[in-house]
C-alpha positions as CSV (number, residue, x, y, z in Angstrom):
1,M,-54.5,-13.0,87.0
2,R,-58.0,-12.3,85.8
3,T,-58.6,-11.2,82.2
4,I,-59.8,-7.7,82.1
5,V,-63.5,-7.1,81.5
6,L,-63.8,-3.6,80.1
7,K,-67.2,-2.0,80.6
8,A,-67.7,-0.5,77.2
9,R,-70.2,2.3,77.3
10,S,-71.1,4.7,74.4
11,L,-69.0,2.9,71.9
12,L,-69.0,5.4,69.0
13,I,-65.4,5.0,67.7
14,G,-64.1,3.6,64.5
15,I,-66.8,2.6,62.0
16,G,-69.6,3.8,64.3
17,A,-68.0,7.2,64.7
18,A,-67.4,7.5,60.9
19,A,-71.1,6.8,60.4
20,L,-71.9,9.3,63.1
21,L,-70.2,12.1,61.2
22,V,-72.4,11.7,58.2
23,A,-75.6,11.1,60.2
24,S,-78.0,13.9,61.1
25,P,-76.6,16.2,63.9
26,A,-79.8,15.6,66.0
27,A,-79.4,11.8,65.9
28,A,-75.7,12.0,66.6
29,A,-76.1,14.3,69.6
30,A,-78.7,12.0,71.1
31,D,-76.2,9.2,71.4
32,Q,-73.3,11.2,72.9
33,P,-72.7,11.9,76.6
34,Y,-71.8,15.5,75.9
35,E,-71.8,18.1,73.1
36,G,-68.7,19.4,71.4
37,Y,-68.0,23.1,70.9
38,N,-65.2,25.5,70.2
39,Y,-64.7,29.3,70.2
40,S,-64.9,31.6,67.2
41,Y,-62.7,34.6,66.4
42,W,-65.2,36.7,68.3
43,Q,-64.8,34.5,71.4
44,K,-68.3,33.1,71.1
45,S,-68.9,29.4,71.7
46,V,-70.0,27.6,68.5
47,P,-71.1,24.0,68.2
48,S,-68.5,21.6,66.9
49,P,-68.3,17.8,66.4
50,N,-66.9,15.8,69.2
51,A,-63.2,15.1,68.7
52,Y,-63.1,12.3,71.3
53,L,-65.7,9.9,72.7
54,P,-65.6,7.4,75.5
55,S,-64.6,3.9,74.4
56,S,-64.4,2.0,77.7
57,V,-64.3,2.4,81.5
58,I,-61.9,0.5,83.7
59,D,-62.2,0.1,87.5
60,G,-60.3,-1.9,90.1
61,V,-62.8,-4.7,90.2
62,S,-62.6,-5.3,86.5
63,L,-58.8,-5.5,86.9
64,G,-59.1,-8.1,89.5
65,A,-57.4,-5.8,92.0
66,G,-60.3,-4.8,94.1
67,A,-62.0,-1.4,94.2
68,L,-59.8,1.7,93.9
69,K,-60.0,4.2,96.7
70,L,-59.6,7.9,95.8
71,P,-56.9,7.3,93.2
72,G,-54.7,10.4,92.8
73,D,-52.6,10.0,89.6
74,L,-51.8,7.9,86.6
75,F,-48.8,7.8,84.2
76,V,-48.2,6.2,80.9
77,G,-44.6,5.0,80.4
78,K,-42.5,5.0,77.3
79,D,-43.3,1.3,76.9
80,N,-47.1,2.1,77.1
81,R,-47.4,0.5,80.6
82,I,-50.0,2.3,82.7
83,Y,-49.2,3.1,86.3
84,V,-52.2,3.9,88.5
85,L,-51.6,5.5,91.9
86,D,-54.3,4.2,94.1
87,S,-53.8,6.7,96.8
88,G,-56.4,5.7,99.3
89,N,-55.1,2.1,99.3
90,N,-51.4,3.2,99.3
91,R,-50.5,1.1,96.3
92,I,-49.5,1.2,92.6
93,L,-51.2,-0.8,89.9
94,V,-49.1,-1.6,86.8
95,L,-51.1,-2.4,83.7
96,N,-50.0,-3.3,80.2
97,E,-51.4,-1.4,77.2
98,Q,-54.2,-3.9,76.9
99,F,-55.3,-2.9,80.4
100,K,-54.3,-6.2,82.0
101,L,-52.9,-6.1,85.5
102,E,-49.2,-7.1,85.5
103,H,-48.5,-6.5,89.2
104,E,-49.2,-4.2,92.1
105,I,-46.8,-2.5,94.5
106,K,-48.1,-2.3,98.1
107,G,-44.9,-1.7,99.9
108,F,-41.1,-2.2,99.7
109,A,-38.2,-3.3,101.9
110,N,-36.4,-0.4,103.5
111,G,-33.5,-1.0,105.8
112,G,-34.5,-4.5,106.6
113,K,-38.1,-3.5,107.4
114,Q,-41.3,-3.4,105.3
115,D,-42.2,0.2,104.4
116,T,-45.4,1.6,102.8
117,F,-46.7,4.7,101.2
118,N,-49.0,7.2,103.1
119,N,-51.5,9.0,100.9
120,P,-49.2,9.3,97.8
121,Q,-50.5,11.8,95.3
122,G,-48.0,11.9,92.4
123,I,-46.2,9.3,90.2
124,F,-43.6,9.6,87.4
125,V,-41.8,6.8,85.5
126,T,-38.5,7.3,83.7
127,S,-37.6,5.8,80.3
128,S,-35.7,3.1,82.1
129,G,-38.7,2.1,84.1
130,H,-37.8,3.6,87.5
131,I,-40.8,4.8,89.5
132,Y,-40.8,8.0,91.4
133,V,-43.6,8.5,93.9
134,A,-44.6,11.7,95.7
135,D,-45.3,10.0,99.1
136,T,-47.2,13.0,100.4
137,D,-48.0,12.4,104.0
138,N,-44.6,10.7,104.6
139,G,-43.0,13.9,103.3
140,R,-40.6,12.2,100.8
141,I,-40.0,11.1,97.3
142,V,-39.6,7.3,96.9
143,E,-37.6,5.9,93.9
144,L,-38.3,2.2,93.0
145,D,-37.0,0.1,90.2
146,G,-39.4,-1.6,87.7
147,A,-39.9,-4.6,90.0
148,G,-40.9,-2.3,92.9
149,M,-37.6,-2.7,94.8
150,L,-36.4,0.4,96.7
151,V,-33.6,2.4,95.1
152,R,-33.6,5.4,97.4
153,V,-35.6,7.8,99.5
154,I,-35.3,11.5,98.9
155,G,-36.3,13.5,102.0
156,P,-37.2,17.1,102.6
157,P,-35.2,19.9,101.0
158,K,-32.5,21.5,103.1
159,S,-31.7,25.2,102.5
160,E,-31.3,28.4,104.4
161,I,-33.9,30.0,102.1
162,L,-36.7,27.8,103.5
163,P,-38.7,29.2,106.4
164,A,-38.3,27.6,109.8
165,D,-41.9,26.3,109.7
166,F,-41.6,24.8,106.2
167,R,-43.6,21.6,106.0
168,Y,-42.7,19.3,103.1
169,A,-45.7,17.6,101.5
170,P,-44.8,16.7,97.9
171,I,-47.8,16.1,95.7
172,K,-46.3,15.8,92.2
173,V,-42.9,14.8,90.8
174,A,-41.2,14.7,87.4
175,L,-37.7,14.3,86.0
176,D,-36.1,15.9,83.0
177,R,-33.5,14.3,80.6
178,A,-30.6,15.5,82.8
179,N,-32.2,13.6,85.8
180,R,-33.1,16.9,87.6
181,M,-36.1,16.3,89.7
182,Y,-39.0,18.8,90.0
183,V,-41.4,18.6,92.9
184,I,-44.6,20.5,93.6
185,G,-45.3,20.8,97.3
186,R,-48.7,21.4,98.9
187,G,-49.0,25.0,100.1
188,V,-45.8,26.1,98.4
189,T,-46.2,29.4,96.5
190,D,-42.5,29.9,95.6
191,G,-42.7,27.6,92.5
192,M,-41.5,24.1,92.0
193,M,-38.6,22.7,94.0
194,E,-35.7,21.6,91.9
195,F,-33.3,18.8,93.0
196,D,-30.2,17.7,91.3
197,M,-29.6,14.0,90.3
198,T,-28.2,13.3,93.8
199,G,-31.4,14.5,95.4
200,T,-29.9,17.7,96.7
201,F,-32.2,20.7,96.7
202,N,-31.1,23.5,94.3
203,A,-33.7,26.2,94.2
204,F,-37.3,27.1,93.5
205,M,-38.2,27.5,89.9
206,G,-41.0,29.3,88.0
207,A,-42.8,31.1,90.9
208,P,-46.4,31.8,89.9
209,R,-47.5,35.4,89.6
210,V,-49.6,37.0,92.3
211,S,-53.2,36.8,91.4
212,F,-55.9,39.3,92.6
213,N,-59.4,40.5,92.0
214,P,-59.5,44.1,90.5
215,V,-62.4,45.0,92.8
216,D,-60.4,43.8,95.9
217,L,-57.4,45.7,94.7
218,F,-59.5,48.9,94.3
219,W,-60.8,48.7,97.9
220,K,-57.4,47.9,99.2
221,E,-56.1,51.2,97.6
222,V,-58.9,53.3,99.1
223,S,-59.1,51.7,102.5
224,T,-57.5,52.8,105.7
225,K,-54.6,50.9,107.2
226,A,-56.8,49.3,109.8
227,Q,-59.2,48.1,107.1
228,R,-56.3,46.8,105.0
229,D,-54.9,44.8,107.9
230,K,-58.3,43.0,108.1
231,M,-58.3,42.2,104.4
232,I,-57.1,38.9,103.0
233,Q,-53.6,39.5,101.7
234,F,-52.8,38.9,98.0
235,I,-50.5,35.9,97.9
236,P,-49.0,34.0,94.9
237,T,-50.9,31.1,93.5
238,E,-49.4,27.6,93.8
239,F,-48.8,25.0,91.1
240,N,-50.8,21.8,91.4
241,N,-49.3,19.7,88.5
242,L,-46.6,19.5,86.0
243,E,-45.6,17.6,82.8
244,I,-42.3,17.6,80.9
245,D,-42.6,17.3,77.1
246,G,-40.2,15.6,74.7
247,N,-38.2,18.8,74.3
248,G,-37.6,19.3,78.0
249,F,-40.0,22.1,78.5
250,I,-42.1,22.0,81.7
251,Y,-45.9,22.5,81.5
252,V,-47.4,23.5,84.8
253,T,-51.0,24.2,85.9
254,T,-52.6,26.2,88.7
255,Q,-56.0,25.4,90.1
256,T,-56.5,28.7,91.9
257,K,-57.4,31.9,90.2
258,S,-54.6,32.9,87.9
259,A,-54.0,35.0,84.8
260,A,-51.9,32.2,83.4
261,P,-53.5,28.9,84.6
262,I,-51.2,27.0,82.1
263,Q,-47.6,27.8,81.7
264,K,-44.7,26.4,79.6
265,L,-41.4,27.0,81.4
266,N,-38.0,27.0,79.7
267,P,-34.9,25.9,81.7
268,T,-34.6,29.3,83.3
269,G,-38.2,29.2,84.6
270,I,-39.6,31.7,82.1
271,N,-43.1,31.2,80.8
272,I,-42.9,30.8,77.0
273,L,-46.4,29.5,76.3
274,K,-47.8,30.9,73.1
275,A,-51.3,32.3,73.0
276,N,-51.9,33.1,69.4
277,G,-55.4,31.7,69.1
278,A,-58.8,33.4,69.1
279,V,-59.0,32.7,72.9
280,P,-56.1,32.3,75.3
281,P,-55.3,28.9,76.8
282,I,-57.4,29.4,79.9
283,G,-60.2,27.0,79.3
284,D,-63.7,28.4,79.0
285,V,-63.9,32.2,78.3
286,Q,-67.6,32.6,78.6
287,H,-68.5,32.1,82.2
288,R,-69.4,33.8,85.5
289,V,-66.5,34.7,87.8
290,D,-67.2,31.7,90.0
291,E,-67.3,29.3,87.0
292,E,-63.9,29.8,85.4
293,S,-62.0,26.7,84.5
294,Q,-59.8,25.0,87.2
295,F,-57.0,22.9,85.8
296,T,-55.8,19.9,87.7
297,D,-53.5,18.1,85.2
298,I,-52.0,18.5,81.8
299,S,-50.7,16.0,79.2
300,A,-48.1,17.2,76.6
301,G,-48.0,15.0,73.5
302,E,-46.2,15.1,70.2
303,H,-46.2,18.0,67.7
304,G,-46.8,20.6,70.4
305,I,-50.4,19.4,71.2
306,Y,-51.3,19.4,74.9
307,H,-54.5,18.4,76.8
308,A,-55.5,20.4,79.9
309,L,-57.9,18.8,82.4
310,D,-60.6,21.1,83.9
311,T,-61.7,19.5,87.1
312,R,-64.4,22.1,87.8
313,K,-66.3,21.4,84.6
314,G,-65.0,17.9,83.8
315,R,-63.7,19.0,80.4
316,I,-60.5,18.5,78.4
317,F,-59.2,21.5,76.5
318,T,-56.8,20.7,73.7
319,Y,-54.4,23.2,72.2
320,D,-51.7,23.3,69.6
321,E,-48.2,24.7,70.1
322,E,-49.4,28.2,69.0
323,G,-52.1,28.2,71.6
324,H,-55.0,27.6,69.2
325,L,-57.9,25.7,70.8
326,L,-58.3,22.5,68.8
327,Y,-61.3,21.0,70.5
328,V,-63.1,20.5,73.8
329,F,-64.7,17.3,75.1
330,G,-66.0,15.8,78.3
331,Q,-68.4,16.9,81.0
332,R,-69.3,16.5,84.6
333,G,-72.0,13.9,85.3
334,E,-72.6,10.3,86.3
335,Q,-72.9,8.5,82.9
336,A,-70.0,6.9,81.1
337,G,-67.7,9.4,79.6
338,T,-68.5,12.1,82.2
339,F,-66.7,12.8,85.4
340,R,-67.4,13.6,89.0
341,T,-63.9,14.7,90.0
342,P,-61.4,14.3,87.2
343,A,-57.9,14.1,88.8
344,A,-55.3,13.0,86.1
345,I,-54.9,12.8,82.4
346,D,-52.4,11.1,80.1
347,S,-52.1,10.0,76.5
348,L,-51.7,6.4,75.2
349,G,-50.8,6.9,71.6
350,D,-53.7,8.8,70.1
351,D,-56.0,7.7,72.9
352,I,-56.5,9.6,76.1
353,L,-56.9,8.3,79.7
354,V,-58.7,10.3,82.4
355,L,-58.7,9.2,86.0
356,D,-61.7,10.1,88.2
357,R,-60.9,10.3,91.9
358,D,-64.4,10.1,93.3
359,Q,-65.7,7.6,90.8
360,S,-62.5,5.6,91.3
361,L,-62.2,4.6,87.6
362,I,-60.4,5.4,84.4
363,T,-62.1,6.4,81.2
364,L,-60.5,5.6,77.8
365,F,-61.3,8.1,75.1
366,K,-60.6,7.4,71.4
367,P,-60.5,10.0,68.6
368,T,-63.5,10.3,66.3
369,P,-62.8,10.7,62.5
370,F,-63.1,14.5,63.1
371,G,-60.6,14.4,66.0
372,E,-58.3,12.2,64.0
373,A,-58.4,14.6,61.0
374,V,-57.6,17.6,63.3
375,N,-54.7,15.7,65.0
376,K,-53.2,14.6,61.7
377,A,-53.5,18.1,60.1
378,V,-51.7,19.7,63.1
379,A,-49.0,17.0,63.0
380,L,-48.3,17.4,59.3
381,H,-48.3,21.2,59.7
382,D,-45.7,20.8,62.5
383,D,-43.6,18.6,60.2
384,G,-43.7,21.2,57.4
385,K,-45.9,19.1,55.2
386,E,-48.5,21.8,54.4
387,E,-49.8,20.2,51.2
388,E,-50.6,16.9,53.0
389,A,-52.1,18.8,55.9
390,R,-54.4,20.6,53.5
391,G,-56.1,17.4,52.6
392,W,-56.9,16.7,56.3
393,W,-58.0,20.3,56.8
394,N,-60.5,19.8,54.0
395,Q,-61.8,16.7,55.7
396,V,-62.3,18.8,58.8
397,L,-64.2,21.4,56.9
398,R,-66.5,18.8,55.4
399,V,-67.7,18.1,58.9
400,D,-67.4,21.5,60.5
401,G,-67.6,24.4,58.1
402,N,-67.1,26.9,61.0
403,Y,-63.7,25.5,62.0
404,E,-61.6,28.6,61.4
405,L,-58.3,27.0,62.1
406,A,-58.8,24.7,59.1
407,Y,-59.2,27.7,56.8
408,D,-56.1,29.1,58.3
409,G,-54.2,25.9,57.7
410,I,-55.3,25.7,54.1
411,G,-54.3,29.3,53.7
412,K,-50.8,28.5,55.0
413,S,-50.4,25.7,52.5
414,F,-51.3,28.0,49.6
415,L,-48.9,30.6,51.0
416,R,-46.1,28.1,50.9
417,E,-46.9,27.2,47.3
418,G,-46.8,30.9,46.3
419,N,-50.5,30.9,45.6
420,Y,-51.0,34.2,47.5
421,R,-54.5,35.0,46.1
422,D,-56.0,31.8,47.4
423,A,-54.0,32.1,50.6
424,M,-55.6,35.6,51.1
425,R,-59.1,34.1,50.6
426,Y,-58.6,31.3,53.1
427,F,-56.9,33.6,55.7
428,K,-59.9,35.9,55.4
429,L,-62.3,32.9,56.1
430,G,-60.0,31.9,59.0
431,M,-60.0,35.4,60.4
432,D,-56.2,35.5,60.4
433,R,-55.3,39.2,59.9
434,T,-51.6,38.7,60.3
435,Y,-51.2,36.1,57.6
436,Y,-53.7,37.8,55.4
437,S,-51.5,41.0,55.5
438,K,-48.5,38.8,54.7
439,A,-50.1,37.1,51.8
440,F,-51.4,40.5,50.5
441,Q,-47.9,42.0,50.5
442,L,-46.5,39.0,48.7
443,E,-49.3,39.0,46.2
444,R,-48.7,42.7,45.5
445,K,-44.9,42.0,45.0
446,Q,-45.7,39.0,42.8
447,Q,-48.1,41.1,40.6
448,A,-45.5,43.8,40.3
449,R,-42.8,41.3,39.1
450,R,-45.3,39.7,36.8
451,Y,-46.2,42.9,34.9
452,F,-42.9,44.7,35.2
453,T,-41.2,43.2,32.0
454,P,-44.2,43.6,29.6
455,V,-45.0,47.1,30.9
456,M,-41.4,48.2,30.8
457,S,-41.0,46.8,27.3
458,V,-43.7,49.2,26.1
459,L,-43.1,52.0,28.5
460,V,-39.3,52.4,27.9
461,P,-39.5,52.7,24.1
462,L,-42.4,55.1,24.5
463,L,-40.5,57.2,27.0
464,V,-37.5,57.2,24.7
465,L,-39.7,58.2,21.8
466,L,-41.3,61.0,23.8
467,W,-37.9,62.2,24.9
468,L,-36.1,61.9,21.5
469,G,-39.1,62.8,19.3
470,P,-39.1,66.5,19.8
471,K,-35.3,66.6,19.6
472,V,-35.4,64.8,16.2
473,L,-38.1,67.1,14.9
474,R,-36.2,70.3,16.0
475,Y,-33.0,69.0,14.5
476,G,-34.8,68.2,11.2
477,K,-36.3,71.7,11.0
478,R,-33.0,73.3,11.7
479,K,-31.3,71.1,9.0
480,W,-34.0,72.1,6.5
481,R,-33.7,75.8,7.1
482,R,-30.0,75.7,6.7
483,S,-30.1,73.8,3.4
484,D,-32.9,76.1,2.1
485,G,-30.8,79.2,2.9
486,K,-27.8,78.0,0.8
487,G,-29.8,77.8,-2.4
488,G,-31.0,74.4,-2.0
489,I,-34.0,73.1,-4.0
490,G,-37.3,74.4,-2.6
491,L,-40.6,72.7,-2.5
492,D,-41.8,74.3,-5.8
493,G,-38.6,73.2,-7.7
């Protein structure tokens, strides 16, 4: 087996990237394959340092496996092995975390005969190392063990709810912790297909909403029946990829026009994805109608962070659990670190791998010091360690003073400490009206408690004096008059 030769291009990670952050912006931008940006509270794009930069590029030749051909998917296992689905060559390449080829799976014995894949498009690997392949043009799911030996073949679903002309072409597959299998089929608009652990079809799950153009809807309403019959009907969009996170929630993406191109489904198929950021998790928000983001894959990592791959613009949009946009990186192009047709994304620790179908290669991205600071701050916040997170948010602000989420994070750390006045100041800078109002209410209560005792210690005696004073005076006068009328001693003796 040949030793990997990684074609390192644009190496700006580690010490180089740290130096980059303190260098002049103009010099830094000149060496980077793309420019970073984010969105402000007003949904305007603003420059931002790159959170990830390309470290190396891996292709089939450098692996000693020959050129890849239209690869369709990749998957990083629990043991950090990397599984590359080389769709055009109908094979699987298994790499270790140092990107050395361990073995390839070109076929498998099935019933005493040699069997092969036919244009497979999806791959998933369980924690025990079993490999599930969406063998698309063979219309089946193939389960293999870690050595590539056949375990079973799961054929098309059988159910009365399926139309008579239903054609099964699975393109993506994943399993949850209960070994339920979820399959996305080409052309299926009813949602994902759910199979139990025996491979029996249960039901469809999480059907995407119908999408439409408001202009088309208007004309459909005012047109005659004959005109409506000639119009393209509004049909539900279809899922094109899925990812199951560590908590068992299923992230799905749609590449066609949709109000919710990214969804997070609970076990009942309800979308619970949060969208509490300045912009919703839809990719770019400033674009022409024909330039909206089209997601083709998603990678859900730890601490609620997820990366969505935009195949139209060649960008990766990263969000936290609340739906805040953390950073954007990547671009379409021909140079290293850019893409022609990005098809799959997955995480290898803090690093990110992106598979390009048309370029037939994998790009390894590593976090810059800026990206590392953002990731650590989000992770510490998720762990409830707000004070530690504040240190990382301050590092973020040293590099990007316009990073509103950092102000918000610092504000939350002050809020937890009970320092409501500073919390209000940072929430204002972070444009967080909700938490500003919360801090304001708590500050007002704190001030009321702080001054209640000293104020009342003066006010209560004063009120008592004001209330009793006139009574004492009136009583004294009456006493004086009574004593004077009984022959008491007067003022003049």
